[in-house]
N, C-alpha and C positions, 0 to 999 in steps of 0.2 A: 367660629373658626375662619369665616370668610374674612373678618377684620384682621385676624392674625396673619393670614396668608397675604393680604394686602400690605400689611406692615412689613412682612418679610421682604416683599418685592421693593418697597420704597426704601427700607433701610439698606438692602443690599445695593441698590442703584445708587444711593447717597454715598456708601462706603467705597464701592468699586469706582464711582465717578471721580470722587476726591482722590482716591489713590491713583487713578489713571492720569488725572490732571497733574498730581504731584510728580508721578513718574515722568511725564512729559517734561516737566521743569527740571528733574534730575538729569534727563537726557541732554537738555539743552545746556545745562550749566557744566556738565561733564565734558562737553565739546569746547567750552569757552575757557573754564578755569583749569589750572593744573591740579594734579592730585594732592600736592602738599597744601595748597590753599583751601581746597575742600576738606582735607584732613583736619585743618584748624577748626572749621565749623562742626565737623563730626565730633571732635573731642569735646567742644562746648556743649553740644547737643546731648552727648553721653552724660556729662555732669548733670545737666538739667534733668535728664531722665533718672538719675540717681535720687534726685530731690523731688521730682513729681509725684511718685507713690506716697511720700509723706504728706504731700499737700492734698493729694487726691482721696487717699483713704477710702475709695470705693463707696463714696457718699451717694452716688447715683444709684447703686445697688441697694443701699439701705432704703432709699425712697421708693424704688420700684417694688420692694417687698412689703410696703404698708398697704393695709386695706384700702386707705384713701390718702390723698395728700391735701391738707388744709393748712390754714396759717398756724395752727398749733403744732403741726409736725414740721412745717417748712421753716419757721423762725428758728428753732434750735439747729436745724441742719445748716442754715446760713451761717449762724454763729460760729459753728464748727468749721465751715469752709473758709470764713474770713480769717479766723485765728490762724488756720494752717496755712493759708496763703501769705499772710504777713510774715510768718516764720520762714516760709519758703523763699520769699523775696529777699529777706535779710540775708539768708544762707547763700543765695545766688550772688549777691553783691559782694559779700565777703570773699567768697571763693573766686570771683572774678579778679579781685585784687591780687590773690595768691597766683592765679594762673598768668596774669600779665607779667609777673616777675619770673615765673618758672619756665617760660618759653622765650626764645629769641624774638618771636613775633608776638605783638600785643593782641593780635586778632582773636586767639582763644578766649582771653578774659573779656575782650570788648563783646563778642558774641553772646557770652553768658549773661553779661549785665543786661544787654538788650532784651534777650528773651525772658530773663527773669523779672523785668519790669512788666513784661506783657502777661505775666501770671496774675496781675492784679485784676484782669477781666474775669477770671475764672470763677470766683465765688457766686456771682449772679448767673453767668452763663451756664455753668455745671448744673445747678439747681433748677434753672428754667428748662433746660434740656430734659432733665428728669421728669418734670411736670408734664411735659408734652409727650414724652415716651410712655408715661402711665396712662395717658389718654389715646395711646396709639396714634399720635399725630406725627408719623414719621415723614409724611410729605413735607410738613413745614420744616422739620429738622433738616430734610434733604435740600431744601432750597437755601437754607442758611449755610450748610456745610459746602455746598457747591459754589455759592456766591463768595464766601470768604476765601476759598482756596484759589478761585480765578483771580481775585484782587491780590492775593499773595503773589501769584505767578508774575502779574503785571508790575508790581512794585520790585520784585527781586530782579527780574530782567531789565527793568528801567534803571536801577541802581547800578547793575554791572555795566550797562552801557555808558554810565557816567564815570566809570573807573573804580567803583567799590569792589572789594574782593569778598572775603568771607563775611564781612559785616552786612553784605547785601542779602545773604541767606537769612540772616538773624532778623534784619528789619522786616523781611517778608513774613516771617513767623510772627513777629509782633503785631503787624497789620492784621493778619489772620485772627490772632486772639482778640483783638479789639472789635473787629467786624462781627465776630460771632456774638460778643456781648451786645452790640448795638442792635443787630437784627433779631436776636432772641427777645430782646426787651421790647421790640415793636410788635411782635406776634401777639395776637389776643390772648390774654390769659389774666383772670381775675387776681391771681396771686403775685402778680409781677412787682408789686410794691410792698410785700410782706418783708419787714425789717428783721435783721438778725436778733434772736432772743437767747439769752443765757439759760433761762428756765427750760429744763428738759434736756440741756445739751450733753449732760454726763451720759445719759443712755445712749445718745446717738454716737458719742465718742467710744463708748464701750464696744458697741458692735463693729464700728469702723476700724478700732485698733486692732481687732481681731482679723476680721475678713480683709480690711485693707492692709494689714501687717503682712498677709500672705502675698498680696500684691506688691508689697515693698520688697520682699525677698525675691519675687520673680523678676521685678524691675532691676534689683541689684545685679541678679545673674545676667539679665539681658543687656545691660549697658557697661559692665565691668570689663567685657572683651575689648571694645574699642579703646577704652583708657588704657588697658595693659599693653595692648598691641602698639598703640602710639608711644608708650613709654619705652618699650623694648625693641620694637621693629621699625619705628619711625612713623611720621604722620602720613607718608604716602601709602603704607601698607594699611593704616587705618582706613584710608579712602577706598582701597581695594576690597577689603573686607566688608565695609559699609555698602558698597554698590552691589556686591553679590547678595548680601543680607536684605537689601532693600527689595531687590527683585522677588526674592522668595517670600518676604513678609507681604509684598503686594499680592502675590497669588493666595498666600494662606490667610492673611489677616482680613481681607476683604469680606469674605463670608463669615469668619469667626466673630469679627466685631459687629457685624450687622445682626446675627442672631443671639449674641450674648445677652443683651437686655430683654429680648423677647422670650427666650427659653428660661431666663431666671423668673420672670413674671409667670410663665407657665408652670414651672416647677413649683413655685410657691403656692400657686393656685390648687395644687393637688392636695393641700391641707395635710401634709404628712403621710399620705397614702404611698408607700414606698413601692409597692407593686406597680402602681400607675406611673409613678416617677420613672422607674426602671423601664418600663415599656416606652414611655415618651423619649427617654435619653437614648435608648437603642435606636429607635426610629429616626431621631434627629442626627445621631451620629452617621447612620446609613446614608441619610440624605446629604449630609456635609461632605463626607468623604467621597461621595460620587461626584463631587466637584472638585475638591481640593487634591485628592490623590492623582487623578489623571493630569491635572494642571501641573502639579510638581513633578510627576515622572516625565512628562512631555518636556518641561524645562531643563531637567537633568540631562536629557538626550540632546536638546537643542541649544545648550549653554553657550556654545561657541558663536553661532550666528546671532543669538540674541544679544549677548553682551557686547560683542564687536560691532554688531549692526546698530545697536542703540547708543553705545557710548563712545565708539571708535577704537582704533588699534591699540592706543595708549593703555587700555584696560584689560589686556590679555590676562594679566595675572589674577583677575577676578573669576576666570572660567572654572578652574577647579574648585576654588572656594565655594562658587555657586552650586556646582554639582553636589559637593558634600552637604552643604546646608540645605538643599532641596530634599536630600534623604532624611535629614533631621526634621524638616518640616512635615514629611509624611508621617514619621513616628509621632511627632507632637500632636498632629491633628487626631490621632486615634483616641486621645483622652482629653481633648481641648475643652469639652464642657464639663469635666469632672468637678471643676471647683464650684460652678454654678450649682450643680446638683447637691454637693454637700452643703453649700451655703443654704439652699432652700430647705434643707432637712435640718437645719439648726446646728450644723456640724462646722461652723467657722473656726473654732479652736483647732479641729482636726487639720483643717486646711492650712492653718498657720504653722502647726507643727510639721507638717509634710513639706511645705515650702521652705521652711527653715533648714531642715535636714537636706533637701535636694540643693539648696543653694550652697551650703557648705561643701557638699560633694563638688559641685560646680567650681567652687574657688579652688579646691585642692588640685582638680583636674587642670584648671587654667594655669596655676602655679607651676605645674610640671611640664606644661607644653608651651607656654608663651616665650620660653627662652630658646625654643628650638626653632619654630617657625610659625607663620600665620596658618599655614596648612595644618600644622599639628594642633593648633587651637581649634580649627574647625572640626578635625576628626574627634578631639576630645569632647566637644560639644555634642557630636552625634552619639558618642558613647554614653554621655550623661543622659541624653534623651531616651535612650534604650532603657537604661535603669529606671528612669522616671516612669516610663510606660508600665513596667512590671510593678512598681510601687503603687501606682494609681490603680491598676487593675485589682491589686490585692486589697486595697481600701474599698474599692467599689464592691468587691465580692463580700467583704466583711459587712459592710453597711447596707447593701441592697440585694445581696445575693446574686450578683452579676457574675456568671462564670465566664470562663474563657471560650467555652463552646457557644454561649449565647452571644457573645461579642463576635465570634467568628461568623456565625450564621447571619449576623446584621451587616457585616462589612466585606463578605467574601466577593459579592458582585462588584463592589468599588475597587477592590484589589484587582479583579479580573479586567475590569474596564481600564485601570491604569496601565496594565501590562499590554493590553491591546493598543492603547493609544501610544505608548511608548515604542512599540514595535512599528506601528504605522509611521511615527515621526522619524524612527531610525531609517526605515527603508526610503522614505521620501527624501530625507538629508542625503543618503548615498546616491540617490537618482540625481540630485540637483547639484552635487559637488563638482561643478565644472567651472567655467569662467565667470559665474555670476558673483556680483558684490554680496557682502554678507547682509546688507539691508535688503536687497532685492530678493535674496534667498529667504529671509525671514518673512518678507511679504508674501511669498509663495507657500511657506510651510505653515503659517498659522491658520489659513482656511483648511488646509488638509487635516491639521490637528482637530480642528473643530468638527469637521465632518466625521472624523474617525471616532470622537468622542460620542456624537449623537448615535452613530451606527452601533458602537459598543453598548450604549444604553439599551438600544432597541434590541440587539441580539441577546443580551443578558436579561431583559425584562426587569431592568433596575427600577426600584420604587421611585427613583428621582424623576424618571420620564413620566410615570403616572402623575406625579404631583405637578409637574411642569404643565402637562395638558390640562389638569383641573384648574390651576391658577390662571392659564391662558383663557379658559372657558369662562371663568368668573369675571375676569378683568381683561377683556380684549384689548383696551387702550394701552 
C-alpha cells in the first residue's frame, strides 16, 4: 500500500504539474494571439482527438491488466500500436488536405499535419510508459512528462515570437511527443528494444477493440463539440468554448488521469472479488470527489476573476460557458472510475455498449443545440452528463450491487465540502469586489479557497484528510 500511495503522489504531481504548465502556456498564448487564430488550432486538435482513440485503443490499460509484462506480451502490443499509429498518421495527412481547402486559412490543415506526424513517436512511448507504470515507477514518468511539456512551452513561445500563428502551437505539441519518446527510451528498462511481433496480436486487438472502442465513443463525444461549434458559430466561439473547457478539464482531469492506471491495476488485482472491488471503488470515489468537487464548485463561483484574470478581458464570453461546464464536471466525476471498474471485472463489452449509446445521445443533443448558441451546447452537455450518471449508477448496481444509498454515504462529505468552499469563495468575492484588478483579486481568492477547503475537510472529518496525513507521514519529502 505504501508503494501505491507514493505512486498516487508522484502521478498526481506529474499530471497537475504538466497541466499547470500547459495552462500557463494557454494563458500566455491567449494574451498574444486572437481568438480566431487559436480557434484554428483548436479545430485541428479536435480532429486529432477524433483519430487518437483509434490509435490508442487503451493499449496501456491492456498491459497494466497483465500479470507481468515480458517480451512475449510486449511484442504483440507494440505491433498493434505500430499498425494503429501508421493508419492514424495517414488519416491525419489526408484530412489535413481536406481542411486546408475547407477553410479560408490553411492553418487548420497545417496544424493537423504537423501533429499527425508527431503521432509516430507514440508506439514506443506508449508501451514504455505502461512498462514503467506496471512497476510503479511514476517518478520516472513524472520527470519525462514535466520535461517534455517545459520544452513544448519554450518551442511554442519561441515560434510565436518569430511570427508564427496557430502552427506554433502544433509544433510545440510535435516536440512534446518526440521528447517523450526520446526520454522514455533512455530510462532503464530491459524491454526497451523488444520489437513488434505479429504473433499474439489478434488477442491484444480483440481486447483493445472493445475497451478502446468505449474510449473511441467517449473521444468522439468530447471532440465533436468544438468541430460543430466552429462550423455553425465560427472559430472564435470554438476558442471561447475551448478556454472554458480547458480550465474545467485542468481541475478535473489532473486527479482522474493520475489515478486511472493505478486503480485499474488495483481493481484487476482483486481477482474478480466484486465485494472488494466495490469497497475499493467507493473509497476511491470518496477521496477523488473530496478534491474535484470543491475545486469545480469554487471555479463555478469564481469564473469571472479566473477567466478574465488569466486570459484577459477579450475572453468574457467564456465565463458562463465555464460555469456550466464546471457543473458538468461535478456530475462526471461522480462515476469517473466506473469504466476502469467494469474493465477490471471483464465487462469491456458492457462499457463499449454503454459508451456507444451515450455518444449517440450526445450527438442528438448537440444537433439540437449547436444551431441555437454555444451556451445551449454547454447546457445540452450538462443534461447528457446527468443522464450518463444515472445510466452508470444503474450498471454499477446491476454488476456490483452498488446502491444509491451506498454511493451517497461515500460522497456526502465531499458534497458538503464543495458547498462550504463555494460559500466561502462567494463571500470572499463579494468582499473583494472593489477597485482591484481581476488578476489581483484572483491572487487573493485562491489562498482563501484553499484554506476553506482544508477547514471543510477537518470540520467534516473527511477521509481524504486522514489519507493526506498518512501519506505525508510515510513520505515527508
